VEXNU-142298 format. One record per residue (C-alpha): residue in one letter; x, y, z. Coordinates in pm, whole numbers, plus 50000, padded with zeros to 5 digits. Layout:
% residues N
PT resn X Y Z
PT A X Y Z
...
END
This chain:
% residues 267
PT resn X Y Z
PT M 40012 84171 21309
PT T 40378 83976 21260
PT A 40648 84023 21481
PT T 40909 84285 21403
PT P 41219 84135 21239
PT T 41575 84182 21371
PT D 41719 84167 21032
PT S 41581 84256 20662
PT H 41402 84005 20520
PT L 41319 83933 20144
PT S 41013 83743 20006
PT Y 40820 83717 19672
PT R 40455 83741 19692
PT R 40115 83732 19445
PT Y 39805 83886 19576
PT A 39481 83769 19552
PT E 39141 84016 19379
PT D 39028 83966 19725
PT G 39191 84266 19889
PT F 39280 84224 20316
PT C 39386 84495 20554
PT H 39697 84424 20804
PT T 39929 84579 21017
PT H 40287 84486 21109
PT G 40575 84645 21316
PT H 40825 84683 21083
PT A 40867 84924 20792
PT Q 40802 84730 20435
PT I 40925 84809 20091
PT V 40658 84721 19780
PT L 40880 84662 19473
PT P 40633 84570 19173
PT V 40809 84311 18947
PT L 40529 84193 18737
PT G 40160 84369 18729
PT T 39950 84644 18951
PT L 39878 84627 19318
PT E 39589 84859 19408
PT M 39689 84944 19830
PT E 39563 85201 20059
PT I 39783 85270 20322
PT D 39695 85507 20623
PT G 39412 85576 20420
PT R 39570 85703 20152
PT G 39510 85518 19789
PT G 39758 85451 19539
PT R 39882 85152 19359
PT A 40209 84983 19315
PT D 40328 84963 18921
PT L 40603 84898 18724
PT G 40720 85258 18761
PT V 40570 85258 19137
PT A 40716 85129 19484
PT A 40540 85153 19800
PT F 40643 85202 20123
PT V 40469 85088 20475
PT L 40547 85288 20785
PT P 40555 85031 21125
PT D 40221 84998 21272
PT T 40000 85112 20962
PT V 39692 84949 20816
PT H 39685 84900 20495
PT C 39505 84714 20252
PT Q 39591 84554 19931
PT A 39417 84426 19605
PT A 39540 84295 19283
PT K 39404 84154 18958
PT G 39560 83902 18690
PT D 39917 83760 18745
PT N 40116 83964 18934
PT R 40453 83926 19165
PT F 40688 84176 19370
PT L 40923 84213 19603
PT I 40892 84217 19946
PT V 41121 84397 20213
PT D 41074 84347 20502
PT C 41307 84635 20675
PT A 41476 84474 21027
PT G 41344 84668 21337
PT H 41448 85023 21526
PT G 41835 85009 21631
PT A 41910 84672 21420
PT A 42208 84687 21095
PT G 42067 84826 20817
PT A 41720 84923 21019
PT P 41570 85262 20852
PT T 41666 85557 21037
PT E 41382 85792 21184
PT R 41460 86091 20879
PT T 41433 85782 20638
PT L 41090 85642 20809
PT D 40967 86001 20773
PT R 41067 86117 20442
PT L 40934 85775 20311
PT G 40636 85772 20525
PT R 40517 86098 20402
PT Q 40555 86021 20019
PT I 40432 85636 20054
PT Y 40371 85589 19668
PT L 40761 85627 19556
PT P 40822 85677 19182
PT L 41087 85457 19059
PT T 41332 85665 18902
PT P 41583 85509 18622
PT T 41844 85448 18879
PT V 41603 85325 19146
PT R 41425 85120 18867
PT R 41814 84932 18773
PT L 41866 84873 19142
PT V 41515 84671 19183
PT D 41604 84491 18875
PT F 41929 84372 18960
PT I 41799 84308 19347
PT N 41554 84047 19155
PT L 41838 83930 18944
PT T 42057 83851 19254
PT A 41718 83705 19454
PT G 41659 83491 19184
PT D 42002 83369 19186
PT A 42042 83309 19586
PT G 41895 83022 19551
PT R 41716 83016 19986
PT D 41952 83266 20122
PT L 41675 83554 20040
PT D 41790 83726 20402
PT A 42184 83761 20294
PT V 42034 83941 20004
PT A 41792 84142 20200
PT R 42056 84256 20462
PT H 42303 84369 20138
PT W 42084 84587 19965
PT T 41827 84710 20169
PT P 42007 85003 20297
PT L 42119 85111 19920
PT L 41787 85082 19827
PT L 41631 85287 20140
PT D 41948 85541 20043
PT T 41846 85542 19623
PT L 41491 85617 19757
PT M 41598 85920 19951
PT A 41863 86022 19701
PT E 41641 86127 19429
PT P 41371 86356 19516
PT A 41015 86328 19408
PT R 40994 86482 19064
PT P 40704 86476 18815
PT L 40695 86104 18656
PT S 40892 86100 18318
PT R 40749 86046 17994
PT L 40861 85718 17954
PT N 40703 85545 18249
PT A 40363 85447 18080
PT L 40589 85262 17800
PT L 40819 85176 18022
PT A 40570 84954 18224
PT R 40439 84861 17860
PT L 40744 84694 17773
PT H 40831 84505 18083
PT A 40487 84368 18061
PT A 40505 84213 17706
PT P 40879 84274 17567
PT E 40797 83966 17314
PT H 40618 84230 17143
PT P 40726 84326 16794
PT W 40823 84685 16927
PT T 40929 84905 16645
PT V 41032 85255 16769
PT D 40735 85425 16576
PT A 40529 85164 16815
PT M 40686 85275 17148
PT A 40733 85663 17040
PT R 40319 85625 16981
PT V 40245 85457 17337
PT A 40423 85741 17451
PT G 40299 86020 17289
PT L 40623 86102 17177
PT S 40823 86164 16822
PT A 41097 85887 16752
PT S 41363 86166 16787
PT R 41248 86274 17073
PT L 41177 85933 17189
PT H 41562 85844 17136
PT A 41664 86165 17279
PT L 41422 86049 17641
PT F 41610 85697 17587
PT R 42017 85858 17563
PT E 41925 86083 17880
PT E 41741 85857 18164
PT L 41872 85510 18022
PT D 42179 85617 17879
PT Q 42088 85353 17580
PT T 41875 85313 17262
PT P 41454 85219 17277
PT Q 41593 84889 17068
PT A 41863 84846 17336
PT Y 41588 84838 17619
PT V 41396 84591 17455
PT A 41658 84354 17377
PT S 41846 84387 17725
PT L 41422 84296 17863
PT R 41374 84020 17640
PT L 41736 83848 17732
PT E 41648 83917 18096
PT R 41321 83732 18060
PT V 41554 83426 17813
PT M 41753 83357 18131
PT D 41544 83342 18381
PT Q 41367 83078 18208
PT L 41697 82941 18081
PT A 41769 82891 18439
PT A 41421 82758 18614
PT T 41250 82560 18351
PT T 41259 82321 18108
PT L 41100 82469 17843
PT S 41308 82364 17503
PT I 41518 82667 17352
PT A 41304 82714 17045
PT Q 40985 82751 17306
PT I 41196 83009 17499
PT A 41283 83205 17187
PT Y 40938 83205 17039
PT Q 40758 83367 17328
PT A 41071 83610 17401
PT G 40945 83735 17060
PT Y 41279 83642 16844
PT A 41242 83543 16490
PT D 41436 83188 16589
PT Q 41593 83002 16813
PT S 41946 83091 16580
PT A 41821 83489 16656
PT L 41860 83402 17041
PT T 42189 83242 16983
PT R 42333 83505 16871
PT A 42215 83786 17064
PT L 42276 83569 17410
PT R 42610 83474 17286
PT R 42676 83827 17196
PT A 42587 83957 17578
PT T 42738 83627 17746
PT G 42947 83474 17536
PT L 42754 83123 17627
PT T 42534 82987 17341
PT P 42175 82873 17543
PT A 42257 82550 17609
PT A 42569 82607 17787
PT Y 42413 82901 17970
PT R 42123 82669 18107
PT R 42403 82416 18200
PT Q 42587 82693 18408
PT H 42276 82861 18559
PT G 41996 82632 18542
PT R 41854 82539 18927
PT G 41809 82171 18905
PT V 41452 82146 18771
PT R 41322 81881 18652
PT G 40927 81841 18489
PT Q 40834 82208 18546
PT A 40903 82561 18563
PT Q 41022 82689 18964
PT R 40866 82924 19177
PT P 41140 83147 19267
PT P 41248 83089 19625
PT A 40979 83226 19934
PT F 40702 83287 19679
PT E 40389 83323 19919
PT V 40041 83426 19820
PT E 39856 83619 19965
END
């Protein structure tokens, strides 16, 4: 059992295939960034993936295991009485649900926290202190409801934004007509399917420009752009910068190979 933190703590973790069980004296939020995590929390089996987060109550036995490449953003919540600590009402509500659907609002917040954490260097605890109360409030504010028909598609898009996604291909994955797909994207995400995929590709590009020494042509190819010129046009429209200029402004001093995210733990 780990000590209860006096402040919220943020870390990245990758989980191994051979699962393990443990407890700790603080609440914990498991936020998916990549891959799937099979879990059992207080005897209740479930899965954390791009559409579902997990909430672990203090002193609750929980087990987890994952196959393949995976990455999760873990929030170890501050202990009772500390600033930003979960209230008893929050613990009761989220503890009863445990596996929490990531609605569009929550998904956008998780993505923003992930991006903020990636740019925060070593000061992840400052990110946790700032964002944990809002994250808990957002999870609390949106009551459980049937999962969106877009969830399976969104998981596929996040896992492989480089795929040549057409509207018809996305509609087939979602089991919808193209017109209904457009309507749901507008209703739930306030953008078109093509714009959503484009934003995912740009997020991947910006992360690789900042954290790796891959050539711009390689990054363009891996992100699904037709060529380096197409990437340059897309990034300039979004940020006003060319890929080379973005790398100069946001690069993290990586030399020779991609840098792991800060506070990355393997379990």
